[in-house]
C-alpha positions as CSV (number, residue, x, y, z in Angstrom):
1,M,15.2,27.7,-54.5
2,R,12.4,30.1,-55.7
3,N,12.0,31.6,-58.8
4,R,9.6,34.5,-59.5
5,L,7.1,33.5,-62.3
6,S,6.0,36.3,-64.4
7,M,3.6,36.6,-67.6
8,M,4.4,39.2,-70.3
9,L,1.5,39.7,-72.9
10,C,2.9,41.6,-76.0
11,R,1.0,44.9,-77.1
12,E,1.7,44.1,-80.8
13,C,0.2,40.4,-81.1
14,G,-1.1,39.5,-78.2
15,L,0.9,36.7,-77.3
16,A,0.9,35.8,-73.3
17,Q,4.5,34.1,-72.5
18,L,6.4,33.7,-69.6
19,G,8.7,36.5,-68.7
20,G,12.7,36.0,-69.1
21,D,13.7,32.6,-69.6
22,A,11.6,31.8,-66.3
23,G,11.0,28.0,-66.9
24,A,13.8,27.0,-69.3
25,H,15.3,24.1,-66.9
26,V,11.9,22.8,-66.0
27,H,10.7,19.7,-68.2
28,L,6.6,20.1,-68.2
29,D,4.9,16.7,-68.4
30,R,1.6,16.2,-69.5
31,T,-0.8,15.3,-66.6
32,R,-2.9,11.7,-66.4
33,M,-5.9,13.7,-67.1
34,T,-4.6,15.2,-70.4
35,Y,-3.6,11.4,-71.3
36,Q,-7.0,10.4,-70.5
37,D,-8.7,12.9,-73.0
38,I,-6.6,12.0,-75.9
39,G,-9.5,9.8,-76.7
40,Q,-11.8,12.2,-76.9
41,T,-9.7,14.5,-78.8
42,I,-9.4,11.6,-81.8
43,G,-13.2,11.3,-81.5
44,I,-13.7,15.2,-82.2
45,A,-11.4,15.1,-85.1
46,R,-12.7,12.1,-86.6
47,G,-16.2,13.5,-86.1
48,A,-14.9,16.2,-88.2
49,G,-13.6,14.0,-90.8
50,L,-10.1,14.7,-90.8
51,L,-9.0,11.2,-89.6
52,D,-9.5,9.3,-93.2
53,G,-5.8,7.4,-93.1
54,G,-2.7,8.3,-94.8
55,T,0.8,9.3,-92.9
56,L,0.8,11.0,-89.3
57,S,3.5,12.9,-87.9
58,E,3.4,13.7,-84.0
59,F,5.2,16.5,-81.6
60,A,5.2,14.4,-78.4
61,V,6.2,15.2,-75.1
62,R,6.9,11.4,-74.4
63,T,8.6,9.2,-77.3
64,G,6.3,6.9,-79.3
65,D,3.3,7.9,-81.7
66,R,0.5,7.3,-79.4
67,W,-2.0,8.8,-81.9
68,L,-0.7,6.3,-84.5
69,H,-1.0,3.3,-82.4
70,R,-4.6,4.1,-81.6
71,L,-5.4,5.2,-85.5
72,Q,-3.4,2.2,-87.3
73,H,-6.7,0.2,-87.9
74,C,-7.9,3.8,-89.7
75,G,-5.2,3.2,-92.5
76,F,-2.8,5.8,-90.8
77,R,1.2,5.0,-90.6
78,A,4.2,6.8,-89.8
79,A,5.6,9.4,-92.1
80,G,9.2,8.4,-93.0
81,R,12.2,10.2,-92.9
82,G,11.6,13.8,-94.5
83,E,8.2,12.8,-95.5
84,R,5.6,15.4,-95.4
85,A,2.4,13.9,-93.1
86,S,-1.1,14.2,-94.2
87,V,-1.7,15.0,-90.6
88,V,0.3,16.5,-88.2
89,V,-0.4,16.3,-84.3
90,D,0.8,18.4,-81.6
91,S,-1.2,17.8,-78.0
92,F,-0.1,20.4,-75.5
93,V,3.7,20.2,-76.5
94,L,3.9,24.0,-78.7
95,E,3.1,25.5,-75.4
96,Q,6.2,24.2,-73.9
97,E,8.8,25.6,-76.6
98,P,10.4,28.9,-76.0
99,D,11.1,29.9,-79.5
100,Q,7.4,29.7,-80.6
101,H,7.5,30.9,-84.0
102,R,10.5,28.7,-84.6
103,A,8.5,25.6,-83.3
104,L,5.2,26.5,-85.6
105,R,7.7,26.6,-88.5
106,A,8.7,23.2,-87.7
107,R,5.3,21.9,-87.6
108,A,4.0,23.9,-91.0
109,A,6.9,22.2,-92.7
110,A,5.9,18.6,-91.8
111,L,2.7,19.1,-93.2
112,A,1.9,18.0,-96.6
113,P,0.3,20.8,-98.7
114,D,-3.0,19.1,-98.7
115,G,-2.9,18.1,-94.8
116,V,-4.1,19.1,-91.5
117,L,-2.4,20.5,-88.6
118,L,-4.4,19.1,-85.1
119,L,-3.1,21.2,-82.1
120,E,-4.2,21.1,-78.6
121,V,-3.4,24.4,-76.7
122,H,-5.0,26.0,-73.3
123,A,-7.1,28.8,-74.0
124,L,-6.1,32.2,-72.8
125,S,-9.2,33.3,-73.0
126,E,-10.9,30.8,-71.1
127,I,-8.0,30.9,-68.2
128,V,-8.7,34.5,-67.7
129,A,-12.8,34.2,-68.0
130,Q,-12.4,31.2,-65.1
131,R,-9.8,32.9,-63.1
132,R,-7.2,30.4,-63.0
133,W,-4.0,32.0,-62.7
134,D,-2.9,28.9,-61.5
135,A,-2.9,27.7,-64.7
136,V,0.3,30.0,-65.4
137,R,3.2,27.7,-64.6
138,Y,6.9,26.9,-65.2
139,G,7.9,25.0,-68.4
140,R,4.3,26.3,-70.0
141,F,5.8,29.2,-72.2
142,A,2.6,30.5,-74.5
143,Y,-0.7,31.1,-73.7
144,Y,-2.6,31.4,-76.8
145,S,-6.1,32.9,-77.5
146,I,-7.9,32.3,-80.7
147,T,-7.0,35.6,-81.8
148,T,-3.2,35.2,-81.2
149,L,-3.1,31.6,-82.5
150,R,-5.1,32.5,-85.9
151,R,-2.4,35.5,-86.6
152,A,0.8,33.0,-85.4
153,L,-0.6,30.2,-87.9
154,E,-0.9,33.0,-90.8
155,D,2.9,33.9,-90.3
156,V,4.0,30.3,-91.5
157,G,1.4,29.6,-94.0
158,L,-1.6,27.9,-92.2
159,L,-5.1,28.7,-91.8
160,L,-7.1,28.4,-88.4
161,W,-10.2,26.4,-89.9
162,N,-12.0,24.8,-86.9
163,A,-11.6,24.9,-83.6
164,W,-13.5,22.4,-80.7
165,P,-13.2,22.8,-76.6
166,V,-11.5,19.5,-75.4
167,G,-10.7,17.9,-72.0
168,S,-11.9,18.0,-68.5
169,T,-9.9,21.5,-67.3
170,S,-12.6,23.5,-69.7
171,D,-9.7,25.6,-70.9
172,A,-8.6,23.8,-73.6
173,V,-8.6,23.4,-77.4
174,L,-8.3,21.2,-80.2
175,V,-7.2,24.0,-83.6
176,A,-7.6,22.6,-87.0
177,A,-5.2,24.5,-89.4
178,L,-4.7,23.9,-93.3
179,R,-3.1,25.7,-96.1
180,D,-6.0,26.5,-98.3
181,S,-6.2,30.2,-97.7
182,A,-9.8,30.1,-100.0
183,L,-11.7,28.1,-96.5
184,F,-13.3,30.5,-94.4
185,P,-13.1,30.1,-90.6
186,E,-16.0,27.7,-89.3
187,P,-18.7,29.2,-86.9
188,F,-17.0,28.4,-83.6
189,V,-14.0,30.3,-84.2
190,R,-15.5,33.2,-85.9
191,R,-17.5,33.4,-82.5
192,R,-14.4,33.1,-80.2
193,L,-12.7,35.8,-82.5
194,A,-15.6,38.0,-82.0
195,S,-15.9,37.3,-78.2
196,E,-12.1,37.8,-77.6
197,R,-12.4,41.0,-79.6
198,A,-15.1,42.4,-77.0
199,E,-13.3,40.9,-74.2
200,G,-10.1,42.6,-75.1
201,I,-8.2,39.6,-74.5
202,T,-5.0,41.1,-76.2
203,D,-5.2,44.2,-73.8
204,V,-3.0,43.7,-70.8
205,R,-5.6,45.4,-69.0
206,T,-8.1,42.3,-69.2
207,V,-5.3,39.5,-68.6
208,R,-3.9,41.5,-65.3
209,I,-7.1,40.2,-63.5
210,L,-5.1,36.6,-63.1
211,Q,-2.8,38.8,-60.7
212,T,-5.5,40.4,-58.8
213,V,-7.2,36.8,-58.0
214,A,-3.6,35.2,-57.4
215,D,-3.1,38.0,-54.6
216,R,-6.8,37.2,-53.4
217,Q,-6.4,33.8,-53.2
218,A,-3.2,33.1,-51.4
219,A,-4.1,35.6,-48.9
220,A,-7.3,33.8,-48.5
221,L,-5.8,30.2,-47.9
222,D,-3.0,31.7,-45.6
223,T,-5.9,33.3,-43.1
224,W,-7.7,30.4,-43.3
225,L,-4.7,28.2,-42.6
226,Q,-3.4,30.4,-39.7
227,L,-7.1,30.7,-38.2
228,M,-7.2,26.6,-38.2
229,A,-3.7,26.9,-36.6
230,H,-4.8,29.1,-33.9
231,R,-7.7,26.8,-33.3
232,N,-5.5,23.7,-33.2
233,R,-6.6,21.9,-35.9
234,T,-5.3,19.7,-38.0
235,V,-5.2,20.4,-42.1
236,I,-4.2,17.8,-44.7
237,A,-4.7,18.5,-48.4
238,Y,-5.9,16.0,-51.2
239,G,-4.3,16.2,-54.5
240,A,-1.0,17.1,-55.4
241,T,-1.7,18.9,-58.3
242,P,0.6,21.5,-60.3
243,S,-1.9,24.4,-59.6
244,S,-1.8,23.0,-55.6
245,V,1.9,23.7,-56.4
246,T,1.3,27.1,-57.6
247,L,-1.1,28.4,-54.6
248,F,0.9,26.6,-51.7
249,A,4.2,28.4,-53.3
250,R,2.2,31.6,-53.2
251,A,0.6,31.4,-50.1
252,R,4.4,30.4,-48.5
253,V,2.6,27.1,-47.0
254,S,4.5,25.2,-44.7
255,S,3.9,21.7,-42.9
256,S,3.1,23.9,-39.9
257,L,-0.1,25.0,-41.4
258,I,-1.0,21.7,-43.7
259,A,0.8,18.7,-42.0
260,A,0.8,16.9,-45.4
261,V,-0.8,16.3,-49.0
262,A,-2.4,12.9,-49.4
263,D,-2.2,11.8,-53.4
264,P,-3.2,8.1,-55.0
265,S,-0.4,8.0,-57.3
266,P,2.3,5.6,-55.0
267,D,5.4,7.3,-56.9
268,R,5.0,10.5,-55.2
269,F,4.7,9.2,-52.0
270,G,7.9,10.2,-49.5
271,R,8.2,13.6,-51.8
272,R,7.2,16.9,-50.6
273,M,5.5,19.7,-52.6
274,P,7.9,21.7,-54.5
275,G,8.9,24.9,-52.8
276,T,7.8,23.8,-49.5
277,D,8.5,21.1,-46.9
278,V,4.8,19.7,-46.8
279,P,5.1,15.7,-47.4
280,I,3.4,14.0,-50.0
281,V,1.7,10.7,-48.1
282,S,-0.5,8.0,-49.3
283,P,-4.1,8.4,-48.9
284,E,-4.2,5.8,-46.2
285,A,-1.8,7.9,-44.1
286,M,-4.3,10.5,-44.4
287,V,-7.1,8.3,-43.2
288,A,-4.9,6.9,-40.2
289,T,-4.2,10.6,-39.3
290,A,-7.7,11.5,-38.8
291,P,-7.5,15.2,-39.8
292,D,-10.2,18.4,-38.5
293,H,-10.4,19.5,-42.6
294,I,-9.1,18.1,-45.6
295,L,-8.6,20.5,-48.4
296,V,-9.7,19.3,-51.7
297,M,-7.2,20.6,-54.3
298,A,-8.7,19.3,-57.3
299,P,-11.8,18.8,-58.9
300,H,-13.4,15.5,-57.5
301,D,-16.7,13.9,-57.0
302,P,-17.8,14.4,-53.4
303,A,-20.2,11.7,-53.5
304,E,-16.6,9.7,-54.7
305,L,-14.6,11.1,-51.9
306,H,-17.7,10.0,-49.3
307,R,-17.6,6.2,-51.0
308,R,-13.8,6.3,-51.0
309,Y,-13.5,7.4,-47.7
310,P,-16.6,7.1,-45.4
311,G,-14.7,7.6,-42.0
312,L,-14.0,11.1,-43.1
313,H,-17.4,12.5,-43.8
314,G,-18.0,16.1,-43.1
315,R,-14.2,17.0,-43.3
316,W,-13.7,17.8,-46.9
317,V,-13.0,21.7,-47.1
318,M,-12.5,23.6,-50.4
319,P,-10.1,26.4,-50.7
320,P,-11.1,29.5,-49.7
321,R,-10.9,32.0,-52.9
322,S,-11.3,35.3,-50.7
323,T,-11.2,36.2,-47.4
324,D,-15.0,36.3,-47.4
325,D,-15.4,32.8,-48.7
326,F,-14.5,30.3,-45.7
327,Y,-17.3,27.7,-47.3
328,R,-17.3,24.3,-46.5
329,G,-17.3,21.5,-49.3
330,D,-19.5,18.8,-48.0
């Protein structure tokens, strides 16, 4: 079954959201990469003087206070039932809430009068700037720019005070929001607001470039795969990532074009790429197959790939971005 994935942009507030009820039945878990970045995020917040102890409440995908476990030695304890916390944390959970205003009200209600809300989101301005159309996916309902997030926080009585780029995907930001309306946004926020105003990030014509890039990249991948099939070349992809799922679905990839997707996660072996008949196999199976080409579907260090799989030198290929971009990754 295939569902149409669409993104709409509010003409009044500029918030980008999934159209209709798309994704309401999908649970989006955080990736391993995001979990690895939590240490960096905590380091940023500590460096800004925002983690000096007190009570902590976390809106989390999985059960358990992951931040609390790391911060107990700093004098933090979990906020009790009905107790407002001095620090409220939300790591990429807000964007999974279908009702954004209700979700923000809940986070503001959990915050003590002099507390700070630490909120991690994927920034729409960076998604557009990097042409990362595959960042739009089921289960992730809202795509905030700094401009729209500032407005949304003001609607629940909070000030967007500061923000920092975080993570290895380069489109995520950590935002600090307070109740003190006498404060002025920090330089990073002011610069980002100015750049988003200049780029027209709340204009549908700006965001529409993602559709153009999606069509171009899907057509390029299909053309390249058809060419490889005509030449009787075996192709395997490496990395069963969420972005590869999106690209494969858009390009209508089948096992006749990509024999398999190799992934280092054992819990994915024996499954298939959603929306396709392409199986997910182990890296050992990839090596045994000795394909002619391996599509690298996630950021990897080429030197690391060569070291790990020395027998596959010269076979790594980056997905083409346009029909004029059939370039080798080696």
